[in-house]
N, C-alpha and C positions, 0 to 999 in steps of 0.2 A: 438647469441644471439636469441632466437626469439622476432620475432615482436608483438605487443599485439594492440588487439583491445576492446576497451570499450562500451558495451553494456547496455546503461542510458533504463530502465524502469519502470513501477510501477509493487507492488507484484501480482495484479489482472495478470498480463499479462504473467510470471515469465515460461507457457509453450509454450510461442512464443518466450522468448528468448531463452531457452533450444535450440529452434531448430533450432535458429542462430547458437546456438556455436553449435552444432554439425554439421550444415554444413558447417561450418567455420573448423573443427578440421577435419572434412571428406577429408576438399579440401585442405588443406596447413598440415597437419600434425602436426610435431615438430616445422614445422616454424613459426608458428602464433598462441597464447594464445588469446582466447576471456574472455576476466574479465567482472566479471556480480555481481551486488550486490546475487543474490539468488542462485546461480553457487555454485556448494560444490567441491573440492576439487582445484587443480592448478587454480587460477584465480578468487579464491572468496575472501572473505572480514572476516581475522578471526575475532575470534569469541572478545567482548570486545572491536574491534579495532575503534577511531570514524570514524563517516562516513561522516563528510566534510575534515578530513585529506585526506580519503582513496582517495575519491572522486577527490579533488584535485590533487593526484599523479596518480590517474589513466587518467585522462585530460592530463596531463602534458606530463604525461610518452607514452601514447598508439599514435599508429600513424594515429588511426584513432577513432573517438568516431561516434558508430551509434543509435542513439534515436527513439526507439519502440512509434508507440504514434499512439493510438486509442481509440475506445469511453471509453473502463475503464477509460484510465490514462489522455486525454487531457485538462481535467479541474480539475485535481487533483494539490491542493498547491503545495505538493513537488516533481513532474512533471515539474509545471511550473519553481521551485526556481531551479530543476540541470537541466534541459534545458536555465535557462540564466546565470546559474555559468560554465557552457559549454562553451556556447554561448562566455562568457568575457574571459575566460583562454585561448580555442582556437584564439582568434581575438589577444591576446600577446604575442602568440607566432610564431615564425617564420612560413613559409610557409604558403599555399593557407589557408581561414578557409575553401574555397568548398572540398578542399581534405580532409580536417581535419574533418569536420564535417558534418552529413551522415546524415538527418532525414528518416524514413523507417514505411510509412501508414498502415494505414489494416484499411478497413473499413470508412475511410476517404480521403477528399479533399484537396487537399493544401493550399485550402485560410483558411479550418480549424485548420491549425499549432498555436500551439503561437506565438504572435508580434513577440519575438529575433529571431525563423526562419524564420518567411515572410518577416522581415525588411531584411535581409541579402542576400532573393533572389534564397535563396541554392533549388538542385534538389531536390525534392521530389518526391521519388518513391515506389510504390505499393508492397507492401510488401506480398501481396494475390493473385498479378498479376504472371504468370510465366515469360513471356517475361520480365516486370520491375525486378523481379527478378532474372533473369538473367544477366538482363542489371547492376544491383547493385555487382551483386560479381564480374562481369567481371570487374566495373570500380575498387574494393578491391583490384583483382590480378592487375592491374595496378598500383595501390598507393602503394600496401604492397612491391612487387616488390621483387630481391635476388631470384627468385626460378631458379633454370635450366633449359634447354630445357625440359629435361628428366621430368621433373617435371610440365612444362606448358605444356608438351604432355599430362601426365598422369589425369591433372586437367581439360584438354580441353573433357576428353573423360569419366568424371566422371560428368561433369557439368550437362548432361539436369538430369539426374536419381538423384542428389542433388537437383537440382530444384523443381521437381516434387515433392519428397517426403517431401521436407520443405514446399509448399505450400501444400499440401494434411494435414500435420501438425499443422500447421494454422491457417487455415479454421476449422478443429476439436477442437481447444484449443479458439478458439472464443465461438464456439456454445454451450461449453461446461461451459462457464463463470456462474458461479452460482448467480441469482439472489434471493432474500429474497421473501417472500409472503406478505411482507409488504410493496415493491415497485411495487405491484400492485393494493394497497392501495391507489390512491391519494388521497381520503380525509381524510382519518385518519393523514396523513404525515405533512399538517400542522400545525394541534392542536397540531402533541407533538413536533414540531419542537420547537412551543411554549410554550408548557407549561415547556419544558425543557432550553429554552433561561431563563424564567421566574425565575426560580427555582434558576439558577445561578448566575441574577443578583441581586437577595434577598442575597444571599449567600457573594458574592462579596460585598456589601451591607456593612455588617457587617464585614465584612477583606479585605481591597481596598489591599492591598500590595501583594494580593493572585489571581492569576489567572486560571480558571477551565475552561477546557473544558470538553466536554460532548458528549456520543453517544449512540446506541441503537444497541443491539447483538439481533437479531429475534431467537429463538427456533427449528431446525430444526431435524427431527429423518430418519433417513437414514438406513435402513438394521440393524436395533434395535441398532442403536447406535445415541446416544442424541452429536449435533453440538450447536453451537452457529456461526450464519453469520452477521459480522457486515452488518446494512442497511446505506447504501451508503447517502443518503436523509437525514438522521435524524441526524444532529450534531451539536455543537454547539462552535466553537474555538475560546477561548478571548484569549490564547495566543502561538503562533507560534511551532508547536511541528514536529516534522518528522514522518508525519502519512505513516509509511512504509509499508503500507501491510495489518495485523492482520486480514484478510477478513473471515478466518475460523477458529474454535478451534473445538477440539474434546474435551467434556468435561469430559471422563474420564482419555485418555490421557496425556490433561493436566490440573489436577487438579489441581497443583500447584498455577496456575491463579486465583486470585479473584473472578474473573467472571463467574468459571466454580464451584468456592466453594459457591460462590451463588448463583445458579444453583441447586447444588446438596443440598445444606443446608436450602433453601428457607428460609433467612432471607438476609438482609442489610451484608454485611464485606467491613470492614474497612479495608488501610493496607499502614502503611508507609514503602514500601520499602529499601530494603538492597541487598549488594552485595548478600547474600548467598539468597535471593529470584530469583536473578536474574542466580545464576549458577544454579538453580535448573530448568532453562527454559529448554526445547530441545533447538536443533541452531535453529531450522526453528522458532522458537516463540522470539529467542535471535535476530534472524535478523531483526526481523519487529518490535520491540519496541523500539521507543527512549531510547537510554540509561541513559535520563537525567530524565526519567520521574522518581518521586519521591513515588507518593505515588496513589490509587485508593479509590475509592467508590463504591460497586456494590450493586446493589437490584434488586430481580425479579418481575417480574409482572404475579403478580396472581391474577386468575380470578376464579377459580374454584378449586376442589379438587384435579385436577392433577396435570401435571408438567408444573412447569410455562411457559408462554409463548416467556420469552426472559429477556433478563437482561439492567437493566438502570445505563450507567455505568459512570462516573466523577472520574479526573484525571488530574497531574497537574506534576511542576516542586515543585511548595512547599508546603507541609502541609497545610491546615488550620486549622488545629487544629491538640493538642499531648494530650488533655486532656480526662479524660474519661466523664466530663458534656458533651463540644463541639461534640467528637466523636456521640455517644447519642441521640444530637440535631441532627445531619449533618444525622441520621438514622433514624431518625423521619420523617424529611423532604423528603427525598428520600424516603421512601416508600408515601408519598401522592404524588411524579409524578410518581411514579410504577401504583399508585390506578390509576391515570390521564391514565396510558399509556392505564394501562388496559380498562376503560368506554371508553375510545377510540377502541379500537380496537376491543372490543365488538359489539360496534354501537351507545353504548347510549351518547346521545347528550351529548358534554362536554365544555364550555366556560375556556378555560387552565387559571389559578388563580382564578379562582372562593374561590373555598374550599381552597388552597394553603397556609399557615401561612405563616406569616415571622419568621423566622427563628430567635435563640435566644442563645447568648453565641457564 
């Protein structure tokens, strides 16, 4: 039976995880399987499978868990949760924690690791440094074991080229992680976040049992195709959910998504999700949306006659309303919020909440 290495990562670092998975496959061949959440094929999570159960099983059954940490991931709540879960599970299992759990850093220093890993005094190696990558892979060979002398000789011959190719791939991957134009507009972010928080607070005041999260997706056109990129800096989290990395969607290809429908129709769209909706998602989308997400309200940011600047998205586990009157009111409030976003992005001075009415019903 093949040994298993579990790679913990954020979706923004999928290309880094792919590079590590390919390096492990090339060195160990059928002797070791690399498993990670964004992988396709052997070692991937099955569509619809519970994420918590899958991660727990990977930690329990994997000989080594590698935690990929980069500026894209180190402060993400999901990564911090997963790292803490991995740490807790690893310490409860037999064997050395230092052997089972391996942080691999990219453009970070050891002191920037999450607290659970720092407190364990684990050796953190740089995944963007050739010598340290070689050391990491050499330790992996030693910890996994089970190789014949002939396999070890072949592995040693391949190691230098595998290291070079891996570092080159991750360097390119980290350089091309997209950022939205909004994130360069630092003056707009506080006003938009404040408006989003105020709106969610007002809605929740009328429905205390409902928790609402909010995000903004910025519209981008590349090669005559429209995309919606998640603006990492503008969000409100009232209820913890698995933010698994729905970082970019193709408006045409992902037309079943509520945010894409709102963008295309240039109008607010509210939907309570069911199993048919989830089955219609592309696999890449299914793997990046919390399976407990039950409803979505999306509204376009319109400032002129052209395409929307982006989409304001509210969502959660428990729908705030199912009545026609309630839905109409939510859409009206979302339009006012989107209007504030539009004024802010266009450079108009806006005090969040000045013109935002209290929602009714």
